[in-house]
C-alpha positions in Angstrom: 48.2 -27.6 -49.8 45.0 -26.1 -49.2 44.2 -22.7 -49.1 44.7 -21.7 -45.5 42.6 -18.5 -45.1 38.9 -19.4 -43.7 36.4 -18.2 -44.2 33.0 -17.9 -41.9 29.1 -15.8 -42.3 28.0 -12.9 -40.8 24.2 -11.6 -40.5 26.1 -8.1 -39.0 29.0 -6.3 -38.7 30.7 -8.1 -35.4 31.6 -4.7 -33.1 35.3 -4.8 -32.9 36.1 -5.4 -36.3 39.8 -5.4 -37.0 40.0 -4.4 -40.8 36.4 -4.2 -42.4 35.1 -3.8 -46.0 32.1 -1.3 -47.2 31.2 -1.6 -50.8 30.5 1.4 -53.2 29.8 2.1 -57.3 30.3 5.4 -59.0 27.6 8.0 -57.9 26.7 5.8 -54.8 26.9 7.1 -51.1 27.7 4.2 -49.1 25.7 3.6 -45.7 29.0 2.7 -43.5 28.2 1.4 -40.0 31.1 3.8 -38.8 30.6 7.6 -38.3 33.6 9.2 -40.6 32.5 12.7 -39.4 33.4 13.3 -43.0 30.3 12.6 -45.1 31.3 9.4 -47.5 30.6 11.3 -50.5 33.2 13.8 -50.0 35.6 11.6 -48.9 35.5 9.4 -52.3 36.0 12.8 -54.0 38.6 13.6 -52.2 40.3 10.8 -53.1 39.1 11.0 -56.4 37.7 7.8 -56.3 35.4 6.4 -59.3 34.0 2.8 -58.2 36.0 0.8 -60.8 36.2 -2.9 -59.4 39.7 -2.8 -57.4 39.6 0.0 -56.5 40.1 0.5 -52.5 40.0 3.7 -50.9 41.8 3.2 -46.9 40.4 5.4 -44.3 41.1 5.7 -40.8 38.4 5.7 -37.9 39.0 6.0 -34.5 38.1 2.7 -31.9 38.4 4.2 -28.5 41.7 5.6 -28.2 42.8 3.3 -30.8 42.8 3.5 -34.4 41.1 1.4 -37.4 40.5 0.9 -40.5 37.6 1.0 -43.1 38.3 0.0 -46.6 35.8 1.2 -49.2 36.4 -1.0 -52.1 34.6 -0.3 -55.5 32.1 -2.8 -57.8 32.4 -1.6 -60.9 29.6 -2.6 -63.0 28.5 -5.2 -59.8 29.1 -7.9 -62.2 30.7 -11.3 -61.3 33.9 -10.9 -63.0 34.1 -7.2 -61.5 33.0 -8.1 -58.1 36.1 -11.4 -58.2 38.4 -8.4 -59.2 37.3 -6.2 -56.3 37.5 -9.5 -53.9 41.3 -10.4 -54.8 42.0 -6.9 -53.9 41.1 -7.1 -51.0 42.4 -10.2 -50.0 45.5 -8.9 -51.4 45.6 -5.8 -49.4 45.2 -7.7 -46.1 47.9 -9.5 -46.0 49.6 -10.4 -43.0 45.8 -9.5 -41.0 44.6 -11.6 -38.8 41.1 -11.1 -39.9 38.8 -9.2 -42.6 35.7 -8.2 -42.3 33.6 -7.5 -45.3 30.5 -6.3 -46.3 29.4 -8.3 -49.6 27.4 -6.6 -52.3 23.9 -9.3 -52.2 24.0 -12.4 -54.5 27.8 -11.9 -54.7 28.5 -14.6 -52.0 29.4 -17.5 -54.0 32.0 -15.0 -56.7 33.2 -13.1 -53.8 34.1 -15.8 -51.8 35.8 -17.5 -54.5 38.2 -15.4 -55.9 38.9 -13.7 -52.1 39.9 -17.2 -51.7 41.7 -17.6 -54.4 44.0 -14.4 -54.1 45.2 -15.6 -50.8 46.8 -19.1 -52.4 50.6 -19.7 -52.2 52.7 -22.7 -52.9 56.3 -23.0 -51.1 58.2 -25.9 -50.8 59.7 -24.9 -47.2 58.9 -21.9 -45.1 57.6 -19.1 -46.9 59.1 -15.5 -45.9 57.0 -12.4 -45.7 53.6 -12.0 -45.0 51.2 -14.5 -44.7 47.1 -14.2 -46.7 45.0 -13.0 -44.3 43.9 -16.0 -41.8 40.0 -15.4 -41.8 37.8 -13.5 -43.8 34.3 -13.0 -42.3 31.7 -12.3 -45.3 29.1 -9.6 -43.2 25.1 -9.8 -45.2 26.2 -12.9 -47.6 24.2 -16.6 -47.9 25.7 -19.0 -46.7 25.0 -21.2 -49.1 26.5 -19.3 -52.1 29.6 -18.8 -49.9 30.3 -22.4 -49.5 29.7 -23.2 -53.2 32.8 -20.4 -53.5 34.6 -22.2 -51.1 34.2 -25.5 -52.7 35.2 -24.2 -55.8 38.4 -22.2 -54.8 39.9 -25.0 -52.9 39.2 -27.5 -56.2 41.1 -24.7 -58.5 43.5 -25.0 -55.0 44.4 -28.7 -55.6 44.5 -28.4 -59.5 47.5 -25.6 -58.8 49.1 -27.7 -55.9 49.0 -31.0 -58.0 50.7 -28.8 -61.4 52.9 -26.8 -59.0 54.4 -30.0 -57.3 58.0 -30.6 -58.3 58.4 -33.5 -60.8 60.8 -35.2 -58.6 57.8 -36.2 -56.2 55.0 -36.1 -59.5 55.6 -39.1 -60.6 52.7 -40.7 -62.7 52.0 -43.4 -59.8 52.0 -40.2 -57.1 49.2 -38.7 -59.5 47.2 -41.9 -59.1 47.4 -41.7 -55.8 46.5 -38.2 -55.1 43.2 -39.1 -57.6 42.7 -41.5 -55.1 42.1 -38.9 -52.0 39.4 -37.0 -53.7 36.3 -39.3 -52.3 35.3 -40.9 -55.5 35.6 -44.0 -57.0 39.3 -44.7 -59.1 40.8 -47.1 -61.5 43.8 -47.2 -62.0 46.2 -48.7 -64.7 49.4 -49.4 -64.6 52.2 -50.5 -66.9 51.3 -54.3 -67.5 47.4 -53.6 -67.6 48.2 -50.7 -70.3 50.1 -52.9 -72.5 46.7 -55.3 -72.0 44.6 -52.9 -72.8 46.3 -51.6 -76.0 47.3 -48.2 -75.0 50.4 -47.9 -77.0 50.2 -44.1 -77.4 50.2 -43.7 -73.7 52.8 -46.4 -73.4 55.1 -45.1 -76.1 55.4 -41.4 -74.5 56.2 -43.4 -70.7 58.6 -45.9 -71.8 61.9 -43.5 -72.0 61.2 -43.1 -68.2 62.3 -45.0 -64.8 58.7 -43.8 -63.4 56.4 -46.3 -65.8 52.8 -44.3 -67.1 49.3 -44.6 -65.9 45.8 -44.6 -66.6 43.6 -42.8 -64.1 39.4 -42.9 -64.3 37.7 -41.0 -61.6 34.1 -41.9 -61.8 31.1 -39.4 -60.2 27.7 -41.1 -60.6 24.5 -39.6 -59.0 21.5 -41.1 -58.4 19.0 -39.9 -60.9 21.7 -38.5 -63.8 20.5 -38.4 -67.1 23.6 -37.9 -68.9 26.6 -38.5 -69.2 29.7 -36.7 -69.5 33.7 -37.7 -69.7 36.6 -35.3 -69.4 39.9 -36.1 -70.5 43.0 -34.4 -69.2 46.8 -34.5 -70.3 49.0 -35.6 -67.8 52.4 -35.3 -68.3 53.9 -35.3 -65.5 57.6 -33.6 -66.9 57.8 -33.4 -70.3 61.5 -33.2 -71.4 60.7 -33.3 -75.2 61.7 -37.0 -75.2 64.6 -37.4 -77.8 63.0 -34.1 -79.6 64.6 -32.4 -76.4 63.1 -29.3 -75.3 65.6 -26.1 -75.8 66.6 -25.9 -71.6 64.9 -22.7 -70.8 61.0 -23.9 -72.1 61.8 -27.1 -70.1 62.1 -25.5 -66.7 57.8 -25.0 -66.4 57.5 -28.2 -67.7 56.2 -29.9 -64.4 52.9 -27.9 -64.9 52.7 -29.9 -68.1 49.9 -31.9 -67.1 47.9 -29.1 -65.7 44.7 -30.7 -67.8 44.7 -33.9 -65.8 45.4 -32.0 -62.6 41.8 -30.2 -63.7 40.1 -33.0 -64.2 41.0 -34.2 -60.6 40.0 -31.2 -58.8 36.9 -30.6 -61.1 35.2 -34.4 -60.5 36.1 -34.2 -56.8 34.1 -30.6 -56.8 30.8 -31.6 -58.9 31.0 -34.6 -56.4 30.8 -32.1 -53.2 28.3 -29.6 -55.1 26.0 -32.8 -55.5 26.0 -32.2 -59.1 23.0 -34.1 -61.3 25.3 -35.1 -64.1 27.1 -38.3 -64.2 30.9 -37.6 -64.7 34.0 -39.5 -65.7 38.1 -38.2 -65.7 40.5 -39.7 -67.7 43.9 -38.4 -66.6 46.1 -40.0 -69.2 49.4 -40.0 -67.4 53.3 -40.1 -68.9 56.8 -38.9 -67.9 58.4 -38.1 -71.5 62.1 -38.4 -70.7 65.1 -39.4 -73.0 66.6 -42.4 -72.7 68.2 -45.6 -74.9 64.2 -47.3 -74.2 62.7 -43.9 -75.3 60.4 -43.7 -78.5 62.1 -42.4 -81.5 61.3 -39.6 -84.5 59.7 -41.9 -87.2 58.7 -44.8 -84.6 55.2 -46.1 -85.6 52.9 -46.5 -82.7 49.3 -48.8 -82.4 46.7 -46.2 -80.1 44.1 -48.1 -78.7 41.2 -49.3 -80.9 44.1 -50.2 -83.7 44.5 -46.5 -85.2 48.5 -46.5 -85.7 50.3 -43.2 -85.9 53.5 -42.0 -87.2 55.8 -40.1 -84.4 57.5 -37.2 -86.3 58.3 -35.0 -82.9 58.4 -36.7 -79.5 57.8 -33.3 -77.9 54.2 -33.7 -79.5 53.4 -35.9 -76.8 50.3 -35.1 -75.2 48.0 -35.5 -78.3 49.5 -39.1 -77.8 48.7 -39.7 -74.4 45.2 -38.1 -75.2 44.3 -40.0 -78.4 44.3 -43.8 -76.3 42.4 -41.8 -73.5 39.6 -40.2 -76.4 39.3 -43.3 -78.4 38.8 -45.6 -75.0 36.1 -43.2 -73.4 34.6 -43.5 -77.2 34.9 -47.4 -77.6 33.8 -48.1 -73.7 32.3 -45.3 -71.6 29.9 -44.4 -74.8 29.2 -40.9 -73.2 27.5 -38.2 -74.4 29.8 -35.8 -74.6 33.9 -35.7 -74.1 35.6 -32.5 -73.5 39.4 -33.0 -73.5 41.5 -30.2 -71.7 45.6 -30.0 -72.5 47.9 -27.5 -72.1 48.9 -28.8 -75.9 50.8 -26.5 -78.4 52.9 -23.2 -77.7 51.1 -22.2 -80.8 47.8 -21.1 -79.1 50.0 -18.6 -76.7 50.9 -17.2 -79.9 47.2 -16.9 -81.0 45.8 -16.1 -78.1 48.1 -14.9 -75.5 47.8 -15.6 -71.6 44.5 -14.7 -71.1 41.7 -16.9 -73.4 42.4 -20.7 -73.5 40.5 -22.0 -77.0 37.9 -24.1 -77.5 37.8 -26.5 -80.5 34.3 -28.5 -81.0 32.3 -30.6 -83.7 28.8 -29.6 -81.9 27.9 -26.4 -81.7 25.5 -27.5 -78.5 28.5 -28.2 -77.1 30.7 -25.3 -78.0 28.2 -22.9 -77.1 28.0 -24.1 -73.6 31.7 -23.9 -72.5 31.5 -20.6 -74.3 28.4 -19.3 -71.4 30.3 -21.0 -68.9 33.5 -19.7 -69.6 32.1 -16.3 -69.6 30.5 -16.7 -66.1 33.1 -18.2 -64.7 35.5 -15.9 -65.6 37.5 -18.9 -67.4 37.3 -17.3 -70.7 37.3 -19.0 -74.0 37.5 -18.5 -77.3 36.2 -20.4 -80.2 38.9 -21.8 -82.5 38.0 -23.5 -86.0 38.6 -27.4 -87.0 39.6 -26.3 -90.7 39.5 -29.8 -92.8 41.2 -28.0 -95.6 44.8 -28.8 -92.8 43.4 -32.1 -92.7 46.3 -33.4 -95.0 49.1 -31.8 -92.6 48.7 -35.3 -90.7 49.1 -37.7 -93.2 51.6 -40.4 -93.0 53.0 -42.1 -95.6 53.7 -45.8 -93.3 51.1 -45.4 -90.8 47.3 -44.1 -90.8 48.2 -40.4 -89.2 51.4 -38.3 -88.2 51.4 -36.9 -85.3 52.9 -33.7 -86.8 53.0 -31.6 -90.2 56.4 -32.2 -91.7 57.4 -29.1 -93.0 55.5 -25.6 -93.0 52.8 -25.6 -95.6 50.1 -25.6 -93.4 50.6 -24.1 -90.0 48.2 -23.7 -87.4 50.1 -26.5 -84.8 47.0 -26.0 -82.2 44.8 -26.4 -85.4 46.1 -29.4 -86.5 46.8 -31.2 -82.9 43.1 -30.7 -82.9 42.3 -31.9 -85.9 44.5 -35.0 -84.8 42.4 -35.4 -81.5 39.7 -35.3 -83.4 39.8 -38.7 -85.3 39.7 -40.6 -81.8 36.8 -38.9 -80.4 34.6 -40.7 -82.7 31.4 -39.0 -83.5 29.7 -37.8 -80.7 30.0 -34.1 -79.0 33.4 -33.5 -78.7 35.2 -30.2 -77.9 38.7 -29.9 -77.2 40.5 -27.3 -74.6 43.9 -25.9 -75.3 45.0 -24.3 -72.1 48.5 -23.8 -72.7 48.5 -20.3 -72.9 46.3 -20.1 -69.5 47.4 -22.8 -67.8 50.7 -20.9 -66.6 50.7 -17.0 -64.8 53.8 -15.4 -64.6 52.7 -12.9 -62.1 51.0 -12.6 -58.7 47.8 -10.2 -60.0 44.0 -10.5 -58.9 43.3 -14.4 -58.7 46.7 -15.4 -60.0 50.1 -16.5 -58.8 53.1 -17.5 -60.2 52.9 -20.8 -61.4 49.9 -23.4 -62.2 46.4 -21.3 -62.8 44.2 -23.9 -62.2 42.6 -22.6 -65.3 39.6 -25.1 -66.3 38.1 -25.8 -63.0 35.7 -23.1 -62.3 34.5 -23.4 -65.9 33.9 -27.4 -66.1 32.3 -26.7 -62.9 30.3 -24.1 -64.2 29.1 -26.2 -67.2 28.4 -29.1 -65.0 26.6 -28.0 -62.4 25.8 -24.2 -62.6 
């Protein structure tokens, strides 16, 4: 379900605006379009307002015989991060209203519209109780083009959230492929037989225990004149029970979002096409359902990946790396990109290391890592560079295959690092980066631009990187 709040841009504040929001910052006296009969600076001092981003002072104003409301909102240092926080706070404050009219600071249209709309995101199977998000946002003084960019990005994040939040009783690999086919770009889908013929042993092994067969989904955006080709690879585990290495029941409850990386790839390619990004982008989503059954893969099985590399499966719950390995090897062998970036809710270990506010980036390229870190900072999908420690590579040694999918024992630990080292084996010699978003892919709170459930983390980052 797309975000239902609509946006419009006007040059001047319309007469009789139902609810009006005007920015202020520390030490500044905003020029209000209404006479409050009290100096604004004195009013803010009365409320002990500091001008921090997200701070709101609500002031009653006379409208004939009725009473209206003006929201004075703080913008902090005026940075995009601060403006996003302010915009989200306003949208949440206006819940249940028909219209919120906002005077937007200069040059803030994209960040403001994006955050305001994301704060209005809801996902509910059935009728939602309580107040609905504000129905319409009127942005006064904003740049129309900037607002439309923010709207495209916000709707793409919402798409990624919708895909990840959809219950797995609906969301099979085939269903995910159908949704990818609705995004207005060319799509190719490998079914089970085509995967077998193509040698995609990792995707097949993970999906063989499920009644819902796996898929490999390819989305293609190839604008005229593009001189750079980037491949985005997403983990698309539509439900992860852990397979025969069964997860504890509490951990299993949120595993419908284990395809969040794949959802981000679908949404990002769609947004880049709508924005007319000048880069050729191929999206690959390795989709499977990891279930226990009589046909499921077993710990100690040896599988052969695309390209011939063999892997001993010591833990069937380390399945994301198995499907990603096939897609990475295919990208390197067949698509010949200039750079490859994969994104996955891959390891619980990264949540321990970085928590729920910062994603991890591993990379074989200093330049690529720097670009992604910069895009993360600009988009507010923040990343932290993690090391690829070669001394830990022996954790992946197997006595019967080329690699093991996890370490036996606890000599090395560092589960997120060893998972990244595993993926590196299949990425070839091209510039490659791995984004582990297990900590940031889900939110436990309704706060700011986040809603409980899937976050869509990575969409803003990848769009910022490829269409700044």
